[in-house]
N, C-alpha and C positions, 0 to 999 in steps of 0.2 A: 501308408493307406496315405496319399496324396487330395486333396478336395480338389477340381477344376474352381478359381476363382474368377467371379463374372465381374469386368473392368465396368463396365459401365459401372453397376451396384456397383463398386471399391470406391471412384472413383467421385458419386455423388452422392458418399457416403463421408468422400473428406472435402468434402465441398460447405455438406452442413457444419459437420467442427471446428471447419475455419467461420463459420460466420455466427457459432455460437461463441466461440472463442475474439473474432474482429470484437464482438458486444459486443464483449465484458474489459476490454481493451482499452476501448473509444470510450464507456463507464470512465473509466479507470483515467483515462485521460482529465472527460472532463470535470472527476470530483479532486481530480488532485492539483488543478489551476485554483480550489476555495480551501482545499480541504490539506494540511500536516498528513502526509505521508504516510508518520512515525505515530502519530495521532488512533488509538486506537478504542474499541468499537466503547471502551468502557472508561474511554480519557485518559486513555492512562501512555506515557512515551513508551517508544519502544525503540529511540534511539540509543544508537553507541558514543554521540558526541554532543554536549553542552550546547542548551536552548534554554533564552533566555523564556523562552514560555511554559519553565520546566518547573513547577511546585515539586523541589525539591524534602520535604516536610513529611519524607515517610517514613511509615515499618522501614530498620531496614533490608535489604534485600527485592524491598516489592519497589515497584518503576517508580519513577512522579508521576507526580498527574504533571496534565498537560492544559495552566490556563489558556493558551491561547485563541481565540474567535474566532469559529471562522470567516467572519466578514471581514477580514482582514491578510493582506501578504504578510503570509504567514516567511517568507523567502530569505529577506534580512537577519531569520532575530537568528538562524545559527552557527554559531562559534566555534571556527574548526582548530584552532585552536586552546582548545578546554576537553582533558582528557580527564571523564569522568568517572571507568574502569575503576 
């Protein structure tokens, strides 16, 4: 069973999806300029590397608590040589 595809309707759907994802992407880009992308909604750090903004005093297996301020530029906080695994 083959259905004829309405090319105009299909292209309109793609354009709407593009605009939805563009809006999401624009929001992420804006937020990531002031909020660490590894900080989840519960202020827990999901990064797989060390950061000076991690409070590591948590139960074993728990994500570290992010104590970084969203009012600061966090990007120089990351330690590239600290293996926290």
